[in-house]
N, C-alpha and C positions, 0 to 999 in steps of 0.2 A: 504494500500500500504506500502510495506517495504521501509525503508529510510536509507540513509547513510550520515554521516557527515564526510567530508574530511577536515583535519586540516593542514594548512600551519604552521608547527611547528616553523620555523624561524620567521615568521611574528607575530605569537601569542606571542612567547617568547620575541620578540623585542618590543612588545607593552607595556611592564612593565619595567620601569627603575630601576630594582632591583639588578643591578650588574651582570646580566646574561652573559655579555661579558667576565667576568673573569673566568667563568666556564660553557662553553656551554654544555658539557655533563651533568653536574649537573642540569642545567636549563631544558634540555630535559627530564631528569628523573623525575623532579618535575612535569612538565606538564603531562607526561604519568601517573604518580600516581594520579594526580587530575582528569584526564579523566576517570580513572578506577572507581572512586567513584562519579563522577558528574552525576546529573540527567539532561541529555541533550535531552531526548525524541527521540532518534534515535536508531534504531535497531543495527546499526553498526557504529563504529567510526574508521576512518583510519587516523593515525598520520604519516605525511610525514616529515622525517628528512633528513638533508643534512650536509655535511662538518663535523666539529668536533662534532656536536650534536649527530651524529650517535653513538658515543662512550658511550652515556648515557643510551641507550635502545637497547636491541637486536631486530633485525628484527623478525617479526612473530606475532602470535596472542596471546593475553593475555585477557581472558574473552571476552568482546565485543569490545576491542580495538586491531586493527591490526596496527603494526608499519611497515612502509615501509622505507627502506634506499634508497634515490635517488642515482643512479649510478653517475651522474654528475650534472645535472640541476634539482634543486628542483621543479621549475615551471613545467617542462615537466612531472615529476613524478606525480605531483598533477593533471594535466590535464588528464593524462593516467588513474589514479585512478577514477576520476570523469567520464570519458568516459565509463569505464568498468561498473561502477555502473548504469549509465543511460541506457546503452545497456542491462543490466540485468533487466530493468524495475523498478528500484528503484528511489524514489524521492531523489535527490542528492543535498546537500548543501555544499559549500566550505567556510571555514572560512579563510578570508584573507582581507587585506586592500590594496593589490597590484592592482592598476587599470588595468595594462596590463594583469595580471593573471585573473582578474575579467572578462575581455572581452573574454579571451581564454576559460574559463570554461563555460561561457554563450553560446559560440559557440558549445559546445558539449551537451548542454541541461541542465546544472546544474545552480543553483542560488548561491548567495553568502550572507554571513553575516559577520559582522565585528568582529575582535578580541575582541572588547569591549563587544559585545554580549556574546561571549563564556566566557570571564573572569568574567563576572557578575554571571555566573552559576557555577564557579569552587570554 
């Protein structure tokens, strides 16, 4: 079965107190670069960015990583990406620590893993 990993960029970046708040676009770019080389065992990775972080990575596909710029609400964009992947018959996992978002993605048939899980693989 094909699989998709949807990454809540803001939540993952925010899980590391490395000064990301001083340079949100730079933090997003670093996460994107790490996802390109990480061995996360998923066929596709979708990185969802919002706000200032969108300035660090262009929207679109780069190898197996697709970057999505949230129009307004990052959580809504994450749920939409998860829903699309599930409807396409893909095993779908969302990386987030946001409990409300966790409930929403479970509602569309996806599961979740924590930012710590992903960071340990980067």
